[in-house]
KETI-690630 format. One line per field, with one value per residue: residue number from 1; residue in three letters; x negated, z, y negated of N, C-alpha, C, O in turn. Coordinates in pm, 1 decimal. Layout:
N
num	(NUM ...)
residu	(ALA ...)
neast	(X ...)
nup	(Z ...)
nnorth	(Y ...)
caeast	(X ...)
caup	(Z ...)
canorth	(Y ...)
ceast	(X ...)
cup	(Z ...)
cnorth	(Y ...)
oeast	(X ...)
oup	(Z ...)
onorth	(Y ...)
//
This chain:
87
num	(1 2 3 4 5 6 7 8 9 10 11 12 13 14 15 16 17 18 19 20 21 22 23 24 25 26 27 28 29 30 31 32 33 34 35 36 37 38 39 40 41 42 43 44 45 46 47 48 49 50 51 52 53 54 55 56 57 58 59 60 61 62 63 64 65 66 67 68 69 70 71 72 73 74 75 76 77 78 79 80 81 82 83 84 85 86 87)
residu	(MET GLY THR PHE ILE GLU ILE SER ILE ASP ASP HIS GLN TYR THR PRO GLU ILE ARG ASN LYS LEU ALA ALA VAL CYS PRO VAL ASP ILE TYR SER VAL GLU ASP GLY ARG VAL VAL VAL GLN PRO GLU GLU GLU ASP GLU CYS THR LEU CYS GLU LEU CYS LEU ASP VAL ALA PRO ALA GLY THR LEU ILE ILE GLU LYS THR TYR THR THR GLY ARG LEU ILE SER ARG ALA THR LYS THR GLU THR PRO VAL SER SER)
neast	(-1167.0 -1435.0 -1517.3 -1766.8 -1910.1 -1969.9 -1859.9 -1975.3 -1915.1 -2022.2 -1878.7 -1921.0 -2088.1 -1970.0 -1813.4 -1484.0 -1467.4 -1660.3 -1548.8 -1309.5 -1415.6 -1553.1 -1340.8 -1218.3 -1410.3 -1449.0 -1396.0 -1225.8 -1062.7 -1141.6 -1187.0 -1015.3 -871.3 -769.1 -600.9 -804.1 -1041.1 -1268.8 -1160.3 -1205.2 -1039.6 -937.4 -813.6 -895.6 -1168.3 -1309.9 -1299.4 -1503.2 -1740.6 -2003.7 -2099.6 -2222.9 -2152.5 -2036.2 -2252.5 -2402.7 -2256.6 -2206.0 -2365.4 -2713.2 -2782.5 -2535.6 -2342.4 -2314.8 -2354.2 -2334.9 -2458.5 -2317.8 -2374.4 -2640.5 -2958.1 -2955.9 -2896.7 -2723.7 -2773.0 -2642.6 -2749.7 -2741.3 -2844.6 -2801.1 -2767.3 -2676.5 -2410.1 -2116.3 -2051.5 -1800.7 -1533.0)
nup	(-15243.6 -15295.3 -15126.9 -15140.0 -15317.3 -15430.3 -15660.9 -15846.3 -16060.2 -16298.3 -16530.4 -16705.1 -16928.0 -17103.7 -17404.4 -17554.4 -17687.1 -17553.6 -17296.2 -17342.3 -17436.9 -17209.8 -17034.1 -17178.8 -17197.1 -16950.6 -16788.2 -16573.8 -16543.1 -16397.9 -16462.3 -16583.6 -16809.3 -16726.5 -16755.3 -16926.1 -16804.4 -16666.3 -16439.6 -16141.0 -16045.7 -15734.0 -15618.0 -15778.2 -15772.2 -15598.1 -15741.2 -15917.8 -16116.6 -16151.2 -16411.9 -16573.3 -16812.8 -16825.6 -16761.0 -16986.9 -17158.8 -17047.0 -17040.7 -16957.7 -16614.2 -16532.3 -16423.5 -16135.3 -15949.4 -15632.8 -15425.1 -15143.8 -14967.7 -14966.8 -15032.7 -15295.8 -15617.9 -15918.0 -16223.1 -16487.0 -16830.0 -17100.2 -17373.2 -17432.6 -17699.7 -17808.3 -17969.9 -17892.9 -18034.6 -18269.2 -18288.3)
nnorth	(-8513.5 -8294.1 -7986.6 -7864.4 -8015.5 -8353.5 -8582.0 -8854.1 -9129.2 -9365.3 -9525.8 -9736.9 -9750.1 -9581.9 -9486.3 -9490.1 -9244.9 -9084.5 -9081.5 -8938.8 -8696.9 -8607.1 -8557.8 -8354.1 -8148.8 -8025.6 -7723.5 -7682.4 -7899.2 -8136.1 -8400.4 -8690.4 -8931.4 -9242.0 -9541.2 -9631.9 -9551.2 -9309.3 -9070.7 -8888.6 -8603.5 -8551.4 -8327.3 -8123.5 -8122.0 -7948.3 -7717.7 -7704.4 -7537.4 -7576.1 -7572.4 -7754.8 -7877.3 -8130.3 -8289.7 -8287.5 -8441.4 -8694.8 -9017.6 -9055.1 -9052.6 -9156.5 -8994.5 -8813.2 -8521.6 -8435.0 -8191.3 -8086.6 -7888.2 -7845.5 -8004.6 -8069.1 -8226.3 -8296.8 -8459.5 -8653.6 -8620.4 -8688.8 -8893.8 -9246.5 -9296.5 -9063.8 -8903.9 -8740.6 -8424.5 -8372.8 -8141.0)
caeast	(-1310.5 -1468.2 -1576.6 -1906.5 -1974.0 -1909.6 -1891.1 -1962.8 -1923.8 -2027.2 -1843.8 -1931.7 -2158.1 -1896.7 -1722.6 -1360.2 -1496.3 -1729.0 -1451.4 -1219.3 -1494.5 -1579.0 -1216.6 -1187.2 -1512.2 -1445.2 -1307.7 -1132.5 -985.2 -1180.0 -1186.9 -907.6 -885.7 -653.6 -621.6 -929.6 -1155.0 -1275.6 -1121.5 -1223.4 -918.9 -986.9 -758.2 -964.0 -1313.0 -1367.1 -1294.0 -1620.6 -1821.7 -2139.0 -2134.1 -2306.3 -2107.7 -2014.6 -2382.5 -2450.8 -2172.6 -2219.1 -2496.4 -2810.6 -2774.2 -2404.1 -2258.5 -2396.0 -2287.1 -2409.4 -2428.3 -2311.3 -2419.8 -2785.6 -3006.6 -2961.7 -2806.2 -2730.0 -2754.9 -2616.7 -2875.3 -2725.3 -2897.9 -2698.1 -2748.8 -2614.4 -2266.5 -2065.8 -2015.7 -1657.4 -1508.6)
caup	(-15237.6 -15291.8 -15006.3 -15162.0 -15402.5 -15444.0 -15793.7 -15862.8 -16200.1 -16338.5 -16671.7 -16778.5 -17054.1 -17180.8 -17511.7 -17543.5 -17733.6 -17445.7 -17188.2 -17382.2 -17444.0 -17072.7 -16982.5 -17253.5 -17184.7 -16818.1 -16791.0 -16460.4 -16544.6 -16290.6 -16511.7 -16670.6 -16848.5 -16680.2 -16772.6 -16994.5 -16719.4 -16625.5 -16300.5 -16084.8 -15979.7 -15606.5 -15589.8 -15864.7 -15754.7 -15534.5 -15837.0 -16004.1 -16127.2 -16178.7 -16547.7 -16622.5 -16941.9 -16811.6 -16755.6 -17124.5 -17229.1 -16985.8 -17058.2 -16852.0 -16488.0 -16504.1 -16353.4 -16036.4 -15868.7 -15508.8 -15359.3 -15001.3 -14890.8 -14977.6 -15067.1 -15441.1 -15693.6 -16062.4 -16281.7 -16631.1 -16903.6 -17239.9 -17399.1 -17473.2 -17844.6 -17850.9 -17991.8 -17877.8 -18160.2 -18284.5 -18336.6)
canorth	(-8493.3 -8153.0 -7932.8 -7829.3 -8115.4 -8485.6 -8633.7 -8998.6 -9168.4 -9505.3 -9507.8 -9863.8 -9727.5 -9481.7 -9525.8 -9410.8 -9108.1 -9012.6 -9059.6 -8830.5 -8574.0 -8564.5 -8499.6 -8231.7 -8045.2 -7961.9 -7606.4 -7680.3 -8024.0 -8227.9 -8538.3 -8737.9 -9070.7 -9318.3 -9685.6 -9655.2 -9514.9 -9169.1 -9053.0 -8755.2 -8555.6 -8497.6 -8194.9 -8026.7 -8135.5 -7829.6 -7607.6 -7715.8 -7416.1 -7622.6 -7528.8 -7864.4 -7929.4 -8275.0 -8355.8 -8297.5 -8538.6 -8828.3 -9082.2 -9027.4 -9123.8 -9215.7 -8897.7 -8742.1 -8420.0 -8411.2 -8064.4 -8120.2 -7772.9 -7843.5 -8137.3 -8079.7 -8312.2 -8281.8 -8592.2 -8646.9 -8629.4 -8729.5 -9026.6 -9342.1 -9293.9 -8939.4 -8906.3 -8605.4 -8359.8 -8347.1 -8005.2)
ceast	(-1338.4 -1533.6 -1726.2 -1982.8 -1901.0 -1954.8 -1874.1 -1990.7 -1932.9 -2003.3 -1850.9 -2001.2 -2082.4 -1812.3 -1592.3 -1383.2 -1563.9 -1633.3 -1360.3 -1292.0 -1522.0 -1455.7 -1187.0 -1284.4 -1504.5 -1346.9 -1206.8 -1061.9 -1014.1 -1164.8 -1062.0 -937.7 -756.0 -687.1 -758.8 -1054.6 -1151.2 -1248.4 -1148.2 -1095.0 -960.4 -934.7 -822.9 -1115.2 -1376.4 -1359.4 -1416.1 -1703.0 -1968.9 -2188.8 -2223.2 -2266.2 -2088.0 -2146.4 -2443.7 -2374.7 -2195.8 -2357.8 -2584.5 -2791.3 -2638.0 -2307.9 -2349.6 -2307.2 -2378.4 -2364.0 -2431.9 -2361.0 -2572.3 -2831.4 -3010.4 -2861.3 -2830.5 -2695.7 -2737.1 -2742.9 -2861.6 -2783.5 -2785.4 -2668.2 -2685.6 -2464.5 -2217.5 -2021.5 -1865.6 -1639.5 -1422.0)
cup	(-15220.2 -15161.9 -15022.8 -15248.3 -15390.2 -15577.7 -15794.4 -16009.0 -16210.9 -16488.8 -16753.8 -16913.5 -17146.8 -17289.7 -17489.8 -17586.7 -17623.9 -17330.9 -17220.9 -17388.6 -17304.8 -17013.0 -17049.7 -17225.2 -17052.3 -16817.5 -16676.1 -16439.8 -16428.3 -16333.4 -16593.6 -16705.6 -16810.9 -16690.2 -16831.7 -16914.5 -16691.0 -16476.2 -16260.6 -16011.6 -15848.4 -15575.9 -15674.4 -15840.1 -15693.2 -15623.1 -15929.1 -15998.5 -16151.4 -16313.9 -16618.7 -16760.6 -16935.9 -16813.0 -16894.1 -17204.8 -17177.6 -17010.1 -16934.5 -16730.4 -16450.0 -16431.6 -16262.0 -15960.4 -15749.9 -15451.1 -15208.3 -14912.3 -14892.2 -15012.2 -15217.7 -15499.4 -15840.6 -16123.0 -16432.1 -16708.7 -17050.2 -17258.9 -17447.3 -17621.8 -17894.4 -17865.9 -17977.6 -18012.9 -18162.4 -18335.6 -18459.3)
cnorth	(-8344.7 -8111.5 -7911.4 -7929.3 -8248.7 -8540.5 -8784.5 -9032.8 -9319.8 -9504.8 -9636.3 -9848.6 -9632.3 -9546.9 -9449.1 -9266.0 -9025.4 -8985.0 -8941.2 -8696.2 -8519.3 -8498.0 -8365.6 -8117.7 -7968.3 -7844.3 -7600.9 -7813.9 -8118.2 -8373.0 -8567.1 -8883.3 -9141.2 -9466.5 -9716.5 -9625.0 -9366.2 -9162.0 -8907.6 -8718.7 -8487.3 -8357.2 -8085.8 -8022.8 -8010.1 -7705.4 -7605.9 -7587.0 -7448.4 -7572.4 -7630.2 -7916.8 -8080.3 -8350.5 -8372.4 -8402.3 -8680.5 -8886.9 -9062.3 -9116.6 -9178.3 -9121.8 -8817.0 -8644.6 -8391.7 -8278.2 -8089.4 -8006.9 -7758.4 -7985.2 -8160.5 -8177.0 -8286.2 -8416.8 -8578.4 -8679.5 -8668.6 -8868.9 -9116.6 -9332.4 -9164.8 -8959.2 -8763.9 -8551.2 -8332.6 -8205.8 -8004.9)
oeast	(-1273.4 -1597.8 -1803.7 -2105.9 -1786.4 -2074.6 -1772.2 -2077.8 -1861.3 -2096.8 -1792.1 -1975.3 -2128.1 -1748.4 -1590.5 -1324.8 -1528.8 -1636.0 -1337.3 -1236.2 -1515.1 -1465.9 -1136.4 -1244.9 -1551.0 -1228.0 -1112.0 -1007.4 -922.3 -1133.4 -1010.0 -1018.6 -647.9 -789.9 -822.9 -1163.5 -1044.9 -1305.5 -1118.0 -1047.7 -1013.3 -1005.1 -806.4 -1182.2 -1485.9 -1407.8 -1430.4 -1731.5 -2049.9 -2305.1 -2292.0 -2341.1 -2120.1 -2152.1 -2526.5 -2423.3 -2204.3 -2457.4 -2535.3 -2784.5 -2624.9 -2203.3 -2449.2 -2199.3 -2485.1 -2244.6 -2539.2 -2386.8 -2627.0 -2748.9 -3063.3 -2757.2 -2942.5 -2600.6 -2807.6 -2830.0 -2963.1 -2772.7 -2684.5 -2555.6 -2645.1 -2400.8 -2270.5 -1962.3 -1810.7 -1719.1 -1391.6)
oup	(-15140.2 -15094.9 -14930.6 -15251.8 -15345.8 -15605.6 -15749.3 -16072.8 -16142.6 -16566.5 -16861.7 -17004.7 -17258.0 -17267.8 -17413.8 -17529.0 -17603.5 -17273.6 -17136.7 -17350.0 -17283.4 -16948.8 -16985.2 -17228.9 -17045.6 -16843.2 -16681.1 -16332.4 -16367.7 -16251.4 -16663.4 -16640.3 -16857.2 -16639.3 -16793.4 -16951.8 -16691.3 -16397.1 -16336.0 -15926.1 -15851.6 -15514.2 -15645.0 -15883.4 -15733.4 -15584.5 -16010.3 -15890.9 -16170.1 -16328.4 -16714.6 -16819.6 -17031.7 -16861.2 -16915.9 -17308.5 -17256.0 -17001.5 -16822.0 -16741.3 -16344.8 -16383.7 -16306.4 -15913.3 -15764.7 -15430.8 -15151.9 -14793.8 -14826.7 -15019.9 -15262.7 -15440.7 -15882.7 -16079.9 -16497.0 -16663.0 -17118.9 -17169.9 -17498.0 -17664.5 -18010.3 -17783.1 -18043.0 -18094.3 -18068.0 -18415.4 -18513.1)
onorth	(-8277.4 -8192.4 -7937.1 -7927.7 -8255.3 -8545.5 -8836.9 -8973.7 -9393.0 -9485.6 -9643.4 -9927.2 -9605.6 -9649.8 -9352.2 -9174.2 -8909.2 -8876.1 -8854.4 -8593.4 -8398.3 -8393.5 -8273.8 -8001.2 -7854.5 -7862.9 -7522.5 -7839.7 -8173.3 -8459.3 -8480.1 -8949.1 -9104.8 -9511.3 -9814.4 -9668.4 -9304.3 -9237.1 -8815.0 -8793.6 -8376.2 -8277.2 -7967.4 -7929.1 -7970.7 -7598.9 -7514.5 -7534.4 -7357.6 -7534.7 -7595.2 -7994.6 -8150.6 -8463.7 -8460.9 -8447.6 -8775.0 -8815.2 -9053.9 -9239.0 -9241.0 -9165.4 -8759.9 -8680.4 -8332.1 -8255.9 -8111.1 -8028.0 -7669.7 -8076.1 -8262.2 -8206.3 -8257.4 -8481.9 -8501.1 -8753.5 -8680.6 -8953.2 -9067.6 -9357.6 -9156.6 -9024.2 -8674.0 -8622.1 -8275.8 -8156.4 -7898.5)
//
């Protein structure tokens, strides 16, 4: 668990493509896909730079970053119908 943030994920709405994109987009490797689910790597969670790339990939409301040092929270905002762009 991160010192300054806590990340919670409800990946039931995620397609395999979204799960893989979420794991790939994070510059500090916080997310991985294990047994077909997105997992937060607790040892990496405190490395989060709050770049918000994950919030653009995850369907709206399914990924929440709680800022434990303040009352702020960041919530994913991608719509269910959005498909991550392949490179």
